DOBAKE-480752 format. One record per residue (C-alpha): z negated, x negated, y negated; residue in one letter. Coordinates in steps of 0.02 Angstrom, whole numbers. Layout:
REM residues N
rec Z=Z; X=X; Y=Y; resn=a
...
REM end
This chain:
REM residues 61
rec Z=-6864; X=-1147; Y=-7541; resn=a
rec Z=-6702; X=-1101; Y=-7630; resn=t
rec Z=-6626; X=-1274; Y=-7604; resn=g
rec Z=-6666; X=-1269; Y=-7419; resn=k
rec Z=-6590; X=-1095; Y=-7402; resn=l
rec Z=-6431; X=-1152; Y=-7491; resn=k
rec Z=-6422; X=-1302; Y=-7376; resn=s
rec Z=-6437; X=-1192; Y=-7222; resn=q
rec Z=-6311; X=-1068; Y=-7291; resn=e
rec Z=-6190; X=-1211; Y=-7325; resn=g
rec Z=-6211; X=-1274; Y=-7147; resn=y
rec Z=-6167; X=-1106; Y=-7069; resn=w
rec Z=-6023; X=-1074; Y=-7188; resn=l
rec Z=-5953; X=-1244; Y=-7140; resn=e
rec Z=-5986; X=-1213; Y=-6955; resn=e
rec Z=-5888; X=-1050; Y=-6958; resn=f
rec Z=-5742; X=-1098; Y=-7069; resn=t
rec Z=-5577; X=-1053; Y=-6992; resn=g
rec Z=-5560; X=-939; Y=-6842; resn=e
rec Z=-5719; X=-890; Y=-6754; resn=i
rec Z=-5703; X=-905; Y=-6564; resn=p
rec Z=-5719; X=-750; Y=-6457; resn=i
rec Z=-5874; X=-751; Y=-6348; resn=l
rec Z=-5829; X=-680; Y=-6178; resn=n
rec Z=-5990; X=-633; Y=-6092; resn=l
rec Z=-5993; X=-557; Y=-5917; resn=p
rec Z=-6019; X=-369; Y=-5915; resn=l
rec Z=-6118; X=-266; Y=-5792; resn=d
rec Z=-5982; X=-132; Y=-5790; resn=f
rec Z=-5795; X=-120; Y=-5816; resn=a
rec Z=-5742; X=-82; Y=-5994; resn=r
rec Z=-5637; X=75; Y=-6017; resn=p
rec Z=-5456; X=53; Y=-6070; resn=r
rec Z=-5483; X=166; Y=-6221; resn=v
rec Z=-5637; X=141; Y=-6330; resn=q
rec Z=-5747; X=294; Y=-6336; resn=s
rec Z=-5893; X=329; Y=-6450; resn=f
rec Z=-5972; X=453; Y=-6330; resn=e
rec Z=-6154; X=427; Y=-6299; resn=g
rec Z=-6320; X=511; Y=-6291; resn=s
rec Z=-6475; X=516; Y=-6395; resn=s
rec Z=-6659; X=521; Y=-6360; resn=i
rec Z=-6769; X=624; Y=-6474; resn=l
rec Z=-6950; X=575; Y=-6496; resn=f
rec Z=-7089; X=595; Y=-6621; resn=e
rec Z=-7199; X=462; Y=-6696; resn=i
rec Z=-7371; X=509; Y=-6759; resn=n
rec Z=-7419; X=483; Y=-6942; resn=r
rec Z=-7527; X=330; Y=-6907; resn=t
rec Z=-7389; X=239; Y=-6814; resn=d
rec Z=-7261; X=294; Y=-6944; resn=t
rec Z=-7367; X=220; Y=-7083; resn=a
rec Z=-7389; X=57; Y=-6985; resn=r
rec Z=-7201; X=46; Y=-6954; resn=l
rec Z=-7166; X=75; Y=-7139; resn=n
rec Z=-7290; X=-62; Y=-7185; resn=q
rec Z=-7208; X=-181; Y=-7062; resn=l
rec Z=-7034; X=-140; Y=-7129; resn=a
rec Z=-7092; X=-167; Y=-7308; resn=a
rec Z=-7148; X=-343; Y=-7263; resn=k
rec Z=-6974; X=-385; Y=-7200; resn=q
REM end
């Protein structure tokens, strides 16, 4: 598996040598002239069972 991973890593390092092109995707809204980090947050609770399941899932990754 290590040799295959190295081969894949080598491919992508070769693919992205030099300058990486900018990907201009269409937006659904106009970008502001000045970047802002304003935003909002949503608070929620997760029960113990779901928290344990999420932790198990994360540990597998």
